[in-house]
C-alpha positions, 0 to 999 in steps of 0.5 A: 576505279580502285585495284585490289591490293597485291597479295601479301603472303608473309609477315615482311610483306605485310610490314613493307606494306603497312609502311608504303601506303599509297594510291596503290594500296586500298583507297584511304578515302574509302575510310572517310564518312560523309562529313569529312568529305564535304569538308574535304570538297570545301578546302578544294574549292576554297583552293580553286577560288583563290586561284581563279579570284583574280583572273576573274575580278581583275578590276576588284580593289587589290587589297579585298582581293588580297584579303580575300585570298588569304581567307581562302588559302587559309580555309583551304590550308586548314582542311588539308592539315585536318585531311591529313591528320585523319588519313593518317588516323585512318592509315594507323587503324588500317595496319592495326587491322591487318595485324589483327586480321594476320595474328588470328590463328584460324586461316583466312583469305579473301580471293578475287573473281578468279580464285586468286588470294587477295588477302590472306593471314599467317596461319593460312600462308603456312596452311596453303602454298599458293605460290604457283597456283590459285588460292581456290585451286590450292584449296581444291588440291587440298580435298582432292583425296576424298571425292565427296569432300571434292564435290562438297567443296565445288558446291560451296564455292558455287553457292557462295559466289551466288551471294549466299553464305556457305558452310560445310566441314570436310575432311583433309585426308593423307592417303586412306586416313583423315588427318584433320577436320575444317569448318570452311564458312565463306561468303562474298564481300559486299561491294566487291563482286566476285570477291570471297572471305574463307574462315578455315576453322580446325574442328578435329578435335570437336569431330573426335568428341562428337565421334567418341560420344556417337560411338559411346551413344551406340554402345549404350544402344547397343548394350540396352537394345542387346542386353541379356536381360530384357529392359522396358519402360512403361508410362502411368497407363501401363503402356509401353514406352520403350522395350529392348530387343531381347525382351521383345523376342521373348515375347514373339514381336518387334519392340516398335510393334509393343510401342506403336500398337499401344500394347500394355503391361497387363496384356503380357503378364498372366493373371495380374492382381486386380488391384495393381496399378497399370504400370505395376505387375504386383499388387503393392505400394508405389515405388521400388517392386521386385518379384517374380511374374509369368509373362505369355508371348504372342503364342501363348507360351508362359515363362516365369521371369524375375522383374526389379522395377522402379516408378520415376515421377515427372516434373508435373507430378503427374506422369510417370514412367518406369525403369523396368529390369527382365530377367528370364528365369527359364534357364535358372529353373532349368539349371536348377533341374539339371542340378537336381537331376544332376545330384541325383544322378550322382547320388545314384552313381555314387550309391548303387556303383558296382564298385566300392567308393569312399571319400577320406578326408586329410586324416585318411578317415572315411567320411563317406562310402556307398552300398557296394563298399560295405557289401565288399568288406561285409560291414554296416556303414555305420562301422565304417564311417569316420574309420581310419582306412589304416584299420581295413588293411592287412598289416603286412602291406598296410605301411606302403598303402599309407604312404602311396595315399599320403602321396596322392593327398600331397597332390602326386598323381598315382596313376597305376592302382593300389593292390591291397588286402582288405580286411572287413567281415572277409578277406579280400583282395582289391584294386584302389583307384585314387583321386584327390578332390577338394571338399568345399569349406565348412563354413563361409569364407574358409579354406577348402580341404584337400581329400581322397576319393578312393574307388574298390574293385574286388579281384578276389576272384580274379586273383583266384583265377589268374593262379588257375590260368598259371596252374593251366599253363603249367599243366599244359606246358607239362602236358606238352613235355609229357605228349612228346616224352611218350611219343619217344617212349612209345618208339622204344616200347614198340621196339622191346615189345615187338622184338620180344615177340619175335624172341618168343616166336624162337622160345615156347613155353619150357624153353629157359629163355622163355620166362625171361623174355616174358618178364621183359614183355610184361615190363614193357606193357607196364611201361606203356600203360604209364605212357598211356597215362601221361597222354591221357593227362596231355590229352594225346592218348588215342581214344577209341569211342563207342555209344555205351549204356553207363549202368552196364559199364559201371556193373561190369567194373563193380566186382573189379572196385570192390576187389581194389577198395578192399574188405574196410570199405564198402561200395554203394551204387545208385544208378538214375532212371533212364540214363541218356547214352554217352560216347567215350572210349570204355577202357578211359572211362574204366581209368576214370572211375578206378582212379576216382574210386581208388582216391576216395578209398584212400580218403577214408583211412579208418573205412566208410562207404564210396557211393557212385551215383549216376543221373542225368544233368541239364545245364540251363546256362554256361557255368564255370566247373572247376577251371573250365567253363561249361555250356548250356546242354544235356549230360550224364553225371557220375558222382564218387563220394566219400565220407573221408577227411576232405581236401583242405583248400592249399591242396585244393587248387593243386589237386589236378596238378600232374606229379602232385600227390600227398601220398608218400614217396613210391605210394604213388605217380601223382598222375591219378587225378591229373590223368582223369581230368585228362581223359575226361577233358578230352572226352568233352566232360567236364568235373567239378570238385566239392569238399568239406574238411571232415565231411567228405569229398565229391568228384563229379563228371559230366559227360556230354550226351551225343548229338543225333548225327554223332549217335547215329554214326557211332552206331554204325561204327560199332556195328563195323567194328573191325577192332583194330588195334585187338590181337586176332588170337588163333587166327591166320595172320600170314599174307602176300604183297609188296609193303613199303615201310616208312619209319625214321625209327631204326629200331621200329623199322627194322621189328616192323620189316622182320615181322611182316616178313616172316608173315610172307609179305615182301617189304621195302624200306624207307627211313624218311618221305624223300627216300619213300618218295623216291622207292614210289617212283621206281617200284610204285606200281608193285606196292600194294600197301603204305605203312608210314610214321606220322612225325619224322624229320624234313617231311612228316608222313601226310605230306609225303601221302599228299605226294604219293597219292598224285602217282597212286591214288588207289593206294592203301596207307596205314599210319603209325604213331605214338600221338592220337589220330586227330593229331594228323587227320586235319591234315589229310584231305577231306574223304581221304581214307587212311587208317591208323594204328597207335604205338605201341603195338605188338606183332599181332596187332601190326600183322592183323591190321595188314592184312585186315587192310589189305583184305578190305575188312579195315 
């Protein structure tokens, strides 16, 4: 029985095998043909015949035997030589075949029934190491990293051993990455049971190409299927043969549904032409088609599309198919509508913007402007278009503004608005916000040009209001200063007037000093009137509002007014019917009217008529009166008008400014109109001025009509009015009781304590709140009345009273102050009863107030 050859694993072993061909190798006789086998058998028989002939025929003639023997030997020798030649020839062929087998670049191996390598070429030896294991085990290990590949290799071995040719393509892994692919072909050798021939072809490049082709094909399919446009193909009967997903979604159907159900093109096209071919969406010649149509989806919803279609004729000249691309026009139509709406909105925003807008070209000429700018400048559009912006700017700031615009044109961002004084149909002050923009090219392919868009905001009124606000702040500051000065003056005047009263008790009329003392007191009273004006201007005066009939007040005042204006000026009074009552301080109201009438007289140096009108006024909506916002409501108006020279604009802005006067030095204090303004505003009213140069001026005072609650309270107060600050001429002002007088001003305290002692009262003195609390703790039960200043250092009057009331809640209190009563009322507890006496006060006013409070009449 023939043995298999020893496995060859290297070129050296292969060369040695080729040199040492022997019976141990694959038998040479295996390669001989049947005729060659016959010749070999005859030569062997001839050789045996020569050897047996002498033994079989010893009696034969020796010559004949010898000839026969020689013949047989010759035949045997010739056959042997011939066979040896053939053997050498076949051995050379075997070596050539082995070399060819080993030189193949594709790994190949022959294994036996146990999977051991019987014969392997160099490529296999370099690819698989079978030193310590069988070839099949080594191959199985090579594919073991991939379980699917390992299972397929096992099945491959089984198939081959069952006598079938087995082919498989398996990956070789390195970690989790495929490094190469091998196409394995294995079959069983015919006549050699269990022997398998293996061929391992490297198909990595082909697999990569196939994968790339599949990926590209998948991309193409994905592109076609999910393209942002619809794609379809139909045959000559108009049936869909291909529909991508996009078109299917537009039609509300799956592509397979359109194809499998034999849906035709004209079923989804709205109103197809009667003479159109089944595959055409519009009438026309055969071939290219481009146009718009209306498609209908499953729900009957119609939508516009644009179709580009090419008709392709088959090789038989009969079959047709189309290549059609569908573009949904809905987004485009929506964009067009949105663009049109946007243009309309922009046009409205531009044309109807509440601020002025202008477009400037690089030369800073106006190329477009809106209606607001035309109204702002009071110029027609035709006069503004192509006009240099510089022509609309005041000369003093023109250069600076143009320089800033050039900077913006060069690309610099102008963060802050430009304040500019514009000249047009009127002078206006504007804030200009600047933005650069690029205008589209005028010609196709041309370069775009840069320009500016300007936004104009009219701040003329704002500037006026700022000036008014600044003026108001100055007035407020001066008012606060005046109020503080007036408080200190009131303390001084209280002492001066009070000590004059004390002196007059010792110096009666006819006394040599009486006239001097009266001069001092009269000048003190004049100073007190000036202080009252300061307080009126600063709205810190003490008001005693009463419910008055304006007609009666003006009637009583008319005689005084006629004496004040003189003979060269006439006074005319016109009263409205059924005037509402007003709640004001009569004295302050009279001062307002007197000041306005005197100013009207001074405005008519050549004489004229001063007209005083009264009327009811109902304000429907809030309105600005001068510097103040006048709310809606009912008012009683007093109008004082003259026919004088009027007030120039530069003076008009300062008429209510304190200490401002157009009169000569020494002719006025400059507090007249500022006092009027302070009194009116403190009363809750408003004042308006209307003037025309050369025609005259009107001052209109609006006093609010009191509400029902305030009116009822005023009526009750008038009924019980004790006239606290009014002297009681000829009445007895003496009294009895203990009074605690708290005053930080020594002169006022000394005068007040002496005046009260002279009237029979026992007076305890304290310089401040702390001393007063100490006195109350010591003499609390004896004290009948507490008189205290409001503003004192360390502890003010209301704070002190709050502490004292904890021990003496029934203690009567009189506050004295140079400020108004409402300055301290908000510091008291609700419902707390205190009385007030304003500074400066006389001795009789003090004594009268004290007696009224102690007797319970106040």
